[in-house]
N, C-alpha and C positions, 0 to 999 in steps of 0.2 A: 629246557632244551627238548626238541622233538626227538632226537636220537637217543634211545634208551637202551642200556645193556640188557641182555636176555634175563639176567637175574633180577632186574629191576622192572621188567615189563609189567609185573603185577601192580606197580605203582601207577600205571595208566588208569587202573580201575579205582584209584582212591584219591588221585590228585585233584586239587580244586578246579572248578570250572573257570575257563578263561573267556572273557567277553571281548568281542571285537567291535561292539557297537560304537565305541569311542572313535573308531577309525572313520566312521561316517560323519557327515556334517550334521550338526544338531537339528537342523530343520527337517531332515529326512525322517519320515515316519517308519518305524520298524514294523514290517508286516508280521502278523500272526503272533504278536507278543503275548497274547492271552493263552496260548497253548503251553502246557506244562510238560517238562521232561521228567517229572517226578512220578513214581507209582501213585495211582489215584488213592490207594488204600494206605499209604504210608504217612505217618505223622512225623517222620524224621526230616530234619532240614539238611541232611547230608546230600551231596550231589549224586546224580546218576553215574553209572559206572564207566564213563568215558572222559577223556581228557578235556574235551571242549563241549560247550552247550550244543544241543542237537534238537532244535525246535520241530524237526520233522519226525521225531520219535514220540510215540504216545503209549503209555502203559495202561494196562487193564488189570483189575484185581485177579482175574482168572487166567491171565497169560503169564507164562514164565519169563518171556522176553518182550521187548517193546515192538510195537507195530510201526512200520514206516508209513507216514501219511503221504498223500498226494498233494501237489501244489496246484491249485485251481483258482483262477480268477484273482490272483494276488495274495492268496493266503493258503496255509496248510490246512487240509481238510481231514478231520478225524475219520478213519475208515468206517467207524460205526455210524457216523452221521451220514456217510455216503451209502449206507445200507449194503455194505459188502458182505459177501458170504465168507466167514472166517474159515470155513472148511477148505477153501481153495488157497489159503495162504502158503507161501513158499518160504523156506528157511534160508537165511543168509548166514554164511559161516565165516569165521576167521580161518583162513587157509593155513596159518602157522600152527593152529591147535585143533582145528575142526570143531571148535565150540560154536554154538549158535549165538549170533549177535542180535538178530532181529527177525521179524516176520515180514514178508513182502506180500501185500495184497494183490489179488488178481483183479485189476481195475475194470475189466470187461464184464465181471460178474456182479450180481447184487443179490441181496437176500431174497429168497423165494417167498418170504412172508410180506414183503413190502413192494408196492407197485410204484417204484421211483426209478428215475434214470440211473444207469450205472455211472461210476466215477469217470469212465472213459467218455461217455456221452456228455456228462457235465463239462468236461475239459474241452471237448470239441465245440460244444455250444458256446462256452466262454470265449474261445478263440474266434469263432464265427461272429459273435456279437462285437468283439473288439476290432475286427478287421476294417469296417468302413472308416472309422475314425483314424486308425493307425495308418492305413494305406494313404489317407489324405494328409497325413502329417508331412510337412516338408522334409525332403531327404536330409537337409543339413541339421534339422532338429533330431532326426533319428540317429544321425552320425554322432551328434554331441552326447547323447545318452551313452552310446558305446564308447566314446572317448573318455567319459567319466568312469565307465566300467573298466576300461583298460588301465587307467590311472590307479584305480582302487586295487586291481589285481596285481599291480606292480609292487604293492606293499609286501615286504617279505613275510610279515606276520600273517597276512591273509593267505599267501601261498603255503605257508607252513600248516595252517589250519586245514586247508583242502588236502594237502599231502598226507596229513595224519590219517584222514578217513580213507584215502586211497591205500596206504600201507596196511591199515587195520583190516580192511575188507578184501583187498586184492592181493596183498602180500609183497609187492615190490618194495625195494629199499626206499628209505626216505629221500635219498639223493635222486633216485630215479623218479620217484613220485613228484618231486619238485620240478624235474625236467618235463614230466607229463603236463603239469600245469603251465609251465613256461611256453611249451610249443603250442598249446591251445591259446594262450594269451597273444601269441604272434598273429593268430587268425583274427582275434578280436581287433587288434591294431589295424589289420588290413580292412576289416569291415567298417572302420571309421572313415574310409575314403571311397566308398562304393559309387558315389555320384558320378565320377568320371567313367566308371565301367558301365553305367546305366544309360549313357548317352545314345540316342538314336541317330538316324540319318535324315537328311532332307535334300530335296531337289526342287528348285522353283521353276516356274514357267515351262512346264512340260507341254503345255499348249497355252494360248493366250489366257492369262488369269488362272491357270491350273497349277497347283503346287501339291507335292506329296511330302509328308513328314512321317517318320516312324518313331515310336516310343517304346522303351522297355518298361513294362508295368508288372507289378507283383501278381502272383497266382491266386492267393487266398490263404486258406488254412493249410499249412504244411506239417509234416511229422517226421521225426527221426527215431531210429531204433539203434541204440548204441551198444557196443561190445564191452566185455569185462576187462580187456587188456589195457585200455586207456580210458579210465573212468572220467577224466577231465578233458583231455585233448580232443577226443572224438566228438563229444557233445559240443565243444567249442568250434569244431569244424562245421557244425550244422546250424545251430540256432542264431549265432550272431549275424551271419551273412543273410540268413532268411529274414530276420526282422529288420536288418538295415535296408533291405530292398523293399520293405513295406508289407511283408507277409506276417501273419501270426502263426504261432507254433505250438505243437504238442510233442513233447519229448518223452520217450520211454527209455529210461536208463537200464543198464544191465541189472537183472535181479540179483546178481552176485556181488555188486558193489555200487549201490544206488546213492550213497550219501554225498559224493562229490557233486553230482547233478543237482541234488536238492539244495545244496549250499550255493552253487553257482546261480540257480534260479532266484533264491532268496536275496542274494547280494544285488542282482540286477534290478529286482523290484524295489528293494530298499533305496536304490539310487534314483528312482523315479520312473521306471518303466510302467506304463499304464496297466492296470489289472486286465488279465485275459490275453495279453499279447504273447506271453510265454507261460505255458502250463506243463507240469510234469506228472505223468501217470506211471505207476509201477505195475509189474506183472510179468507173466510168461507168455506162452503161445496164444492163449485166448485173447490177451490184450493186443498182441501183434496182429492176430486175425481181425480184431475189431478195427484197428487202424487201417489195415489193407482194404477192408471192404466198406469203410464208412463213406457215404456219398459226399460229405462235405470236405473231405481231405483231398487236396489236389496233387500233392507230391510227397514222396517217401524217400528218405535217405537211410542207408543201412551200411554198417561195416560189421563183418563177421565171417563165419565159415561158408564154404561153398554150398553145402546142403541147405542151410538156412537162407543164404542169399539168393540162390536160384529159385527157391520157393517164394520168397518175398517179391522178387522181380516178376515172376510169372503171375502170381495172384494179384499183385498191385497193378500190373499192366492190364490184366484182364478186367480189372475194375476201373479202368480209365485213368490211372494215375501215372504221372511221371515218376520214374524210379531211377535212382543212382545207387549202386551197390558195389562196394569194394569187398572182395572175397578173399580166398586163400592165396597162398604163395609158396614157392620153393625157390628162394633167391640164391643164385650161383655167384661165386667169386672165382675168377680166373687169375692164377698167379703164374707169371713167366719167371720160372726159377732162375734163369740165367741173368736176368737184369733187375728184378724187383729187390728193393731194400729189405733184407730178411728180417731184421729186428723190428722195424716199424710195422711191417706187414703182418708178422706173427701177432703182435699186440693188437693190431686192428682187427684181425680175424677173430681172435679170442673174445674181444669185447663185443663184437657184432654178433657172434654166435651165442654167447652165454649171458649177455646182459638181459635184464628183465626175465631171467629164467627161460629165454628163448621164446617168450610169449609176445612177440611183435610180428605184425604182418610183414615187416621189412627185415626181420632177423636173418642173419646169414646162416643158411642151413646146409649149403653144399660148397665145397672148395674143389676146384679143378686145378691140379698142379700140372704144368706144361713142361715136359722134358723127360729126363731119364728116371726110370722107376727107382733105381737105387738112391739117387739124389733125393727123390721125394720122401724116402723114409727118414732122411735127416731132417727135412722140413717138418714132417709129422712129429718126430721126436720133440722138436722145439715147441710145436703147438701144444703137445701134451704137457710138457713141463710148465709152460705158461698157464695152461688151464688148471693145473694142480695148485697154483698159487691162489686161486679164487676161493673165497670163504663162503660157505653155504650156511644160511641161518635165517633167523627172524629179521624182517625188514627194519625193525627199530634198533637192532644191534649195531654198535659201532663196528666198522670195518667189514660188514657183510657185503658181498658182491652179488650173490645169487639167492633170491628169496624162494618161497615155496611156489609150487604150481597151484592153480586156482582150485582144484578139487581132487578128491581121491580118484574119481573116474579118470581124470586127465593124467594123473600119475601112473595109474595102472595101465592105461592105454600106451603111454610112452614106454614103460618098462616092457610091455608085451611086444611092441614093435622092435625094440632093441634085441630082445630074445629071438624073435623071428629072423631078424637080419643076421645074427650070428649063425643060426641054424641053416640059413641059406648060403653061408660061405664067407661072410664078411669077418674081418678081424676087429675085435673091440679093443682099441688101444688104450682107452680110458673108460672105465665102467663106473657110472655114477649111481647105479641102482643100490638100494639098501642103505643109503646114507641116513644117519640120524643126527639130530641136533639136540644137544643137552638142554633139558627143560622144555623141549618142544617135540617130544618123541612121536606125538600123534599128528604132526604136521605133514603136508604133502610135498616132501622134499625129494628132489632128484639132482644129483651132482652132475657137473659137466661130463659129457660123454663124447668120445671121439671114435668113430667107426671108419675103418679103412677098407675101401672096396678094391684096392690095388689098381692095376692097370685095367682100363676098360676100352672096348672097341666102339668108336663113335658110330659105326655102321650097324650096330646091333642094339636092340632095346635094353635098357638097364632095368632089371626087374626086381632088384633087391628092395625089401620093404622099407629100409631106412631111406631109400631114395624116392620111392614111389609115393610114400605117405607124407602128408604135412603133419609132422609130429607135434609141433607147437610146444617145444620143451627144449632144455639145454642139451641138444644133441646135434653134433656136427658130423656130416658125412664127407669123406675125402676120397677123391679118386685121382688117377694119373692118366694123362693122355700125351702122345708124342708131340703134337703141334697145336698152334693157336687155332688153326682151322678146325681141328677136332674139338677143341674146347667150345668154339662158337657153335659147332653143330650140336654138341650135347646140350648146351644151354637152350638153343632154339628148338630142339626136339621136345623139351619139357613143356607140358601144356600151360603152365603158369607163365605170367609175364609181368609180375609186379616190379621187380628190380633185379639188377645184377651189377657186378663190379669187375674191374680189371686192375691188377697191381703190376706196374711196369715202369721202367724209366725210358721206354722207347715211345716217342711221339708217333712214329709210323704205326707201331702195333696198336697203340691206343686209338688212333683214328680208324684203323681197319675194324677194330672191335666195335666202336661206337656206331660205325656206319652199317655193319652187317648184323649186329645183334638185334633181336626182335623185342626184348623186354622194354617196357615203357619208361623206366627210370634207370639211368646208367651212371655208375660212379667210376671215375678214373682216379685211382688211389684214394677213393672215398668208399668205405665199406657199406654205409647205409645212406644211399643218395636220396633222402626225402627232401623235396624242394621246399623252400620257404614260400609263404603265401603270396609273394609277388607272382609266383607261378602257380600251377595246379598240380595235384597229385595224379600222376598219369600212368598208373598201372594198366595193363592191357591183357589180351588173350583170356584165359580162364580166371584171371584175377579180378575181373570186372563184369558187371552186367549193367546194361544201360550204356549210353554213349556220351554222357556229360560228366566231367570229373568234379571232384571235390575242390573247393576253395579256389582262390585266384579268379581270373576272368571267367573260367568255365563255371565256377561256383555261382557267380553272379548270374550267368546265363541260365543255370539250372533253375534258379528261384524267380526268374522273370520270363515274360513272354513278349513278343513283339506285337504292337498294335500300330497299324498303318492308317493314316488319315490322308485322304485326297480331297482337296477343297477347290472349289471353283467360284472365284469372286469376280464376276463380270459387271461391266456397266449395264445399265438398264437396256433391255432389248436383245441381249446376247442369246445365242442358241445353247440351251442346256442339254441337248440330246434328244434322241427319238427312239424308235423301236428296234433299230439295228445295232449290232455290236459296235461300241464306241472305238474308234481308231484314231490315234493321234499322229499327225504329220503326214497323212496320205490323202490325196484328193480322189 
């Protein structure tokens, strides 16, 4: 079973390796099978210290922990073979214990003693070389590979393996990690039918014998920079649509949780994706800069913080690249206390605020109660009582609802903001600081926290730190306003526009809200209104840079460009034009 009790987590490091190769058809060749996950200096036949095989990990006699390899041109590449500078390696931690799991190479760097291309350069070169053949592959053939990929990812044992690495490296519960994979799988399914979204336009006989046709064609080599909070879903927002539309791809996963991306790439190549179409390079800021400035990369996708996203958009754009970037958020839920169903609304709010330890770009971080301040205290009491039921712990534990935050720095920052908010006059109705988990005392844990700003004036700026900062932690800020108009004004005054929600049984109130609210994704009695990939992810305002959204029709348009062909097929002796501007239909 994937879900392990805390007292049994140590068994993760001694259990037998489990192979999923049997899930693949026998004729499929397994890439990189020659790489060992055993320490090179070990004579022992015992497995490496993880529950599943990890062909992207390589051990060195002088390294205490394994190095994460890159996936280039259809195989895992030993960092040493790529002449990387080991001094620039980044440590990847288990957030539940803060123990080092692996070392992440900086792929943009190489050894100063070897005059060889960096791993990043090798990956881009492989993608560039693969592009002519792949872009010429019929769209139905590209779709079929992704159809097989979607079918493979539907296997529960496959999703459990990916979820294991997400929980180990990122910390979210196994159930939430399984959801992470599933929501990404839905985008793979959408990518199996991109042909209809790639159709161009045509108009015949604009003049005698003159026709115009437009086509949607791929861009070339594209790249993605993925965040830590969704190690499977966000990469699956990116590369499936890119390669379905005929592009080749270089993915940089988060350095905090890279294994899900490595596994996703391996699976797709095992199923027959040609080498070089999808490559994965690891690293930090140097590798990001290498992608942003590389002349052969045509487009960049990014999901993450505002500071990083604004930098990526600016640098990428200056270097002539298309950039789509989803950034930060402060998602508001408006509750009409007089007519919302209290029990279901409270449960929805608590789940949306504290699930995934609040580390979702669509997490619910602000609740606006509409009505009497005294009545709002009864609502807050119920939110607090429901939040107290949530269990904080290691993501492999049975019954855990809230896992650790990603790092010590993230935990300290959240605790500091909570403290500042209290000093600025807020009441902390539920304080999750200082929570400890038995057996995981060194983990990055913060329990559900509820901060009450009391009544606020919608005509004045809200300056409390708990409101102005994107905390990205299990912290819910609640305020009370007298009217729906006030709630709409507060929400619209916030610079972010990722999402919002309203809880009400009034159709008139719901319609007024959806019509007047500015946020790009609106839920009506839906706390986290993330669209399925039939649509696109449509955050706006300060939550996005670039003007083309992820997945759906917008995603297809991001990874393609229009080419328009005007043809003139005349009988012999026709006038094909002269030195003056051609004008159609005018004598």
